[in-house]
SESE-39273 format. One line per 10 residues: number of its first residue (from 0); for each residue z, y, x of N, C-alpha, C, O. Coordinates in steps of 0.1 Angstrom, whole numbers, plus 5000, padded with zeros to 4 digits. Each point is the difference from the previous one (the first is absolute). Layout:
NUM> Z Y X Z Y X Z Y X Z Y X; ...;
This chain:
0> 4970 4841 4954 4990 5010 4996 4986 4995 5003 4997 4994 5010; 4994 5009 4980 4986 4996 5002 4993 5009 5010 4998 5012 4998; 4998 4982 5013 4993 5008 5010 4986 5002 4997 4993 5007 5007; 5002 4987 4982 4986 5002 4996 4998 5013 4993 4989 5005 4998; 5022 5002 4999 4999 5013 4993 4994 5010 5010 5004 5001 5012; 4986 5007 4983 4994 5010 5008 5005 5013 4996 5002 5003 4988; 4999 5006 5022 5005 5013 4997 4990 5010 5006 4994 4997 5010; 5004 5014 4983 4990 5010 5004 5007 5012 5007 5009 5006 4994; 4987 4997 5018 5007 5011 5007 4998 5013 4993 5008 5010 5002; 4981 4992 4990 4997 5012 4994 5009 5003 4987 5000 5011 4995;
10> 5007 4979 5001 5009 5001 4988 5014 5000 5005 5006 4989 5002; 5000 5022 5000 5014 5001 5006 5010 4993 4991 5010 4994 5005; 4989 5007 4982 5010 4994 4991 4999 4985 5001 5010 4993 5001; 4978 5002 4999 4998 4985 5001 5005 4995 5014 5007 4990 5000; 4991 5018 5010 5005 4996 5013 5016 5000 5000 5006 4991 5006; 5000 5019 4989 5014 5001 4999 5006 4988 4992 5010 4994 5004; 4984 5002 4985 5004 4989 4992 4999 4987 5008 5009 4991 4999; 4980 5008 5008 4998 4988 5008 5011 4999 5011 5006 4989 5002; 4998 5022 5004 5010 5001 5010 5014 4996 4994 5007 4992 5006; 4995 5013 4982 5013 4997 4993 5001 4985 4997 5011 4994 5003;
20> 4978 5000 4993 5001 4986 4997 5002 4992 5013 5007 4990 5000; 4987 5014 5011 5001 4994 5013 5015 5000 5004 5005 4991 5005; 5001 5021 4994 5013 5002 5004 5010 4992 4992 5010 4994 5005; 4988 5006 4982 5008 4993 4990 5000 4985 5003 5010 4993 5000; 4978 5002 5003 4999 4985 5004 5008 4997 5012 5004 4988 5002; 4998 5021 5007 5007 4998 5012 5015 5005 4999 5007 5001 5010; 4997 5001 4978 5015 5003 4997 5004 5013 5005 5012 5002 5004; 4980 5008 4996 5004 5014 5003 5010 5005 4990 4999 4995 4988; 5010 5013 5016 5010 5005 4991 4997 5014 4994 4994 5008 5007; 5009 4994 4981 4999 5014 4993 4987 5007 5003 5000 5011 5006;
30> 4989 4983 4990 4987 5005 5002 4998 5012 4990 5003 4999 4989; 4992 5012 5017 4997 5012 4992 4985 5004 5002 4995 4999 5011; 4999 5007 4979 4987 5006 5001 5001 5014 4996 5004 5003 4988; 4993 5006 5020 5001 5015 4998 4986 5006 5001 4993 4999 5010; 5003 5008 4979 4987 5007 5001 5002 5014 5005 5007 5008 4994; 4987 4994 5018 5003 5013 5006 4987 5009 5001 5001 5011 5006; 4988 4984 4989 4987 5008 5001 5001 5014 4995 4992 5008 5005; 5016 4995 4986 5001 5014 4995 5010 5008 5008 5000 5012 4998; 5007 4982 5011 5010 5007 5008 4996 5002 5015 5005 5009 5006; 4985 4984 4999 4997 5001 5014 4986 4994 5002 4994 4993 4992;
40> 5000 5011 5019 4987 4994 5004 5002 4988 5009 4990 4994 5004; 5022 5002 4999 5003 4988 5008 4993 4987 4995 4994 4993 5008; 5008 5005 4979 4995 4987 4994 5001 5002 4985 5004 5010 4995; 4991 4979 4998 5002 5000 4985 5013 4993 4996 5006 5005 4991; 4998 4985 5017 5012 4992 4996 5008 4997 5013 4995 4998 5011; 5018 5001 4987 5009 4994 5009 5005 4987 4994 5003 5000 4988; 4997 4989 5019 5007 4988 4996 5012 4999 5009 4998 5001 5013; 5014 4998 4981 5012 5000 5008 5007 4987 4997 5002 4996 4988; 5004 4997 5022 5008 4988 4997 5009 4998 5012 5000 5007 5010; 5009 4983 4988 5009 4996 5010 5000 4986 5004 4995 4991 4992;
50> 5009 5006 5020 5002 4986 5005 5015 4998 5003 5007 5010 5002; 4997 4978 4999 5014 4996 5002 5003 5001 5015 5012 5000 5003; 4978 5000 5006 5003 5000 5014 4988 5006 5007 4989 5002 4994; 5012 5001 5019 4988 5005 5007 4989 4990 5001 4989 5003 5000; 5015 4984 5000 4991 4989 5001 4992 5000 4986 4987 4998 5001; 5019 5004 4988 4993 5000 4987 4992 5012 4999 4988 5000 4995; 5016 5012 5010 4992 5012 5000 4987 4998 5007 4989 5003 4995; 5012 4991 5017 4988 4996 5008 4991 4991 4993 4988 5001 5000; 5018 4988 4993 4992 4990 4993 4993 5007 4988 4989 4996 4997; 5018 5012 4996 4994 5007 4988 4988 5008 5005 4989 5000 4993;
60> 5013 5008 5017 4989 5008 5006 4988 4992 5004 4988 5003 4997; 5015 4986 5010 4990 4991 5004 4992 4993 4989 4988 4999 5001; 5019 4998 4988 4994 4994 4988 4990 5010 4993 4989 4996 4997; 5016 5016 5002 4991 5010 4993 4988 5002 5009 4989 5001 4995; 5013 5001 5018 4988 5002 5009 4990 4988 4999 4988 5002 4999; 5018 4986 5001 4991 4988 5000 4992 4999 4987 4988 4998 5000; 5019 5004 4988 4994 4998 4987 4989 5011 4998 4989 4997 4995; 5014 5015 5010 4990 5011 4998 4988 4998 5010 4988 5002 4996; 5015 4993 5016 4989 4997 5009 4991 4989 4995 4988 5000 5003; 5017 4990 4990 4992 4990 4993 4990 5006 4991 4990 4994 4997;
70> 5013 5018 4998 4991 5008 4991 4992 5010 5007 4994 5009 4994; 5006 4991 5019 4993 5009 5009 5006 5014 5001 4993 5009 5004; 5020 4992 4993 5007 5013 5000 5010 5000 5012 5009 4991 5000; 4989 5018 5009 5009 5001 5011 5008 5013 5000 4995 5010 4995; 5018 4990 5009 5007 5012 5000 4995 5010 5010 4995 4996 5011; 5006 5017 4986 4995 5010 5009 5011 5002 5011 4997 5004 5011; 5015 4993 4985 5011 5002 5010 5012 4992 4996 5003 4998 4988; 5004 4996 5021 5013 4993 4998 5010 5006 5009 4998 5002 5012; 5014 5001 4982 5011 5006 5008 5012 4992 4998 5003 4996 4988; 5005 5001 5022 5013 4994 4999 5000 4985 4999 5011 4994 4997;
80> 4978 4999 5006 5000 4986 4998 5010 4993 5010 5007 4991 4996; 4993 5013 5017 5009 4994 5009 5014 5002 4998 5008 4991 5001; 4996 5021 4994 5014 5003 4997 5004 4993 4987 5011 4995 4999; 4980 5005 4991 5002 4994 4987 5012 5004 4992 5005 4993 4992; 4999 5020 5010 5010 5005 4991 4993 5008 4989 5005 5001 4989; 4984 5005 5015 4991 5007 4990 4986 4999 5005 4996 5006 5010; 4997 4986 4983 4986 4997 5004 4991 5007 4990 5002 4999 4988; 4988 5009 5017 4990 5007 4992 4986 4994 5002 4996 4999 5012; 4998 4998 4977 4986 4995 5001 4992 5011 4992 5001 5002 4988; 4990 5005 5019 4992 5011 4995 4986 4995 4996 4992 4997 5009;
90> 5005 5002 4978 4987 4996 4995 4993 5012 4994 4992 4998 4991; 5011 5014 5014 4994 5013 4995 5005 5003 4986 5008 5009 4998; 4986 4984 4992 5004 5004 4986 5013 4993 4996 5006 5005 4990; 4998 4985 5017 5013 4993 4997 5008 4999 5014 4995 4995 5009; 5017 5010 4991 5009 4999 5011 5011 4991 4996 5007 5002 4991; 4995 4987 5017 5011 4990 4998 5012 5003 5009 4998 5001 5012; 5013 5000 4982 5013 5002 5008 5009 4988 4997 5003 4997 4989; 5000 4996 5022 5008 4988 4999 5013 5003 5009 4999 5002 5012; 5012 4998 4981 5013 5004 5006 5009 4988 5001 5000 4991 4992; 5009 5009 5019 5012 4992 4999 5010 5008 4992 4998 5012 4998;
100> 5012 4982 4997 5009 5006 4990 5006 5013 5006 5000 5011 4993; 5005 4989 5019 5006 5012 5006 4991 5012 5001 5004 5011 4997; 4984 4986 5008 4990 5011 5001 4996 5006 4987 4998 5012 4998; 5001 4979 4991 4996 5005 4987 5011 5009 4994 4997 5010 4995; 5015 4986 5007 5012 5008 4996 5000 5013 5007 5004 5011 4995; 4993 4989 5018 5001 5012 5008 4989 5010 4997 5003 5012 4998; 4985 4983 5001 4988 5010 4998 4998 5004 4985 4995 5010 4998; 5010 4982 4993 4999 5003 4986 4986 5006 4996 4999 5010 4993; 4991 4982 5010 4986 5005 4998 4997 5002 4985 4993 5010 4996; 5013 4981 4995 4998 5002 4986 5006 5013 4995 4994 5007 4992;
110> 5017 4997 5014 5006 5013 4996 4992 5012 5005 4998 5010 4993; 4997 4988 5019 4992 5011 5006 4987 5003 4991 4996 5011 4999; 4999 4978 4995 4988 5001 4992 5003 4999 4985 4992 4995 4992; 5020 5009 5004 5005 4998 4986 4992 5008 4990 5000 4997 4988; 4992 5013 5016 4992 5008 4991 4986 4993 4998 4992 5005 4991; 5006 4984 5016 4987 4993 4998 5002 4989 4989 5012 4997 4996; 4977 4998 4999 5001 4990 4989 5004 4986 5004 4993 4995 5009; 5018 5000 4986 5004 4986 5003 4993 4991 4990 5003 5001 4988; 4989 4990 5017 4992 4992 4991 5007 4987 4997 5006 4994 5009; 4994 5002 4978 5007 4987 4996 4991 4989 5005 4988 4999 4996;
120> 5017 4992 5012 4993 4989 5005 5005 4986 4995 4997 4990 5006; 5012 5011 4985 5007 4987 4995 4990 4989 4996 5003 4989 5003; 4985 5015 4992 4991 4990 4996 4993 4993 5012 4993 4990 4999; 5008 5016 5013 4994 4995 5012 5009 4990 5007 4995 4992 5009; 5018 5008 4988 5010 4992 5008 5001 4987 4994 5000 4998 4988; 5003 4992 5020 5002 4986 4996 5013 4999 4993 5004 4989 4995;
């Protein structure tokens, strides 16, 4: 992935797409982008993906944090990094959920937000 790409914190869609490309480059599984801005004040978008192991979940979270920090964007809160079965990176307008397979199947976050808009990201993936 080209680290020269700049992302603007004020454009939540642009930030979400940057995060998706970062996760895809690190081989995240089943990446989803859900627009939730019409459903809640929590954020504009959820980025949801999976890792094959707790180690990969941790690596994916670290990569997103590093790439956004290169653009001057820091998370407001990180949860679950040490356990790495479900790690959340909160960037206010975009919240990133990185799951191990078991946790994703258990929490079914996509089903919980099924009334939100599922965005087609196929053109963003390698």
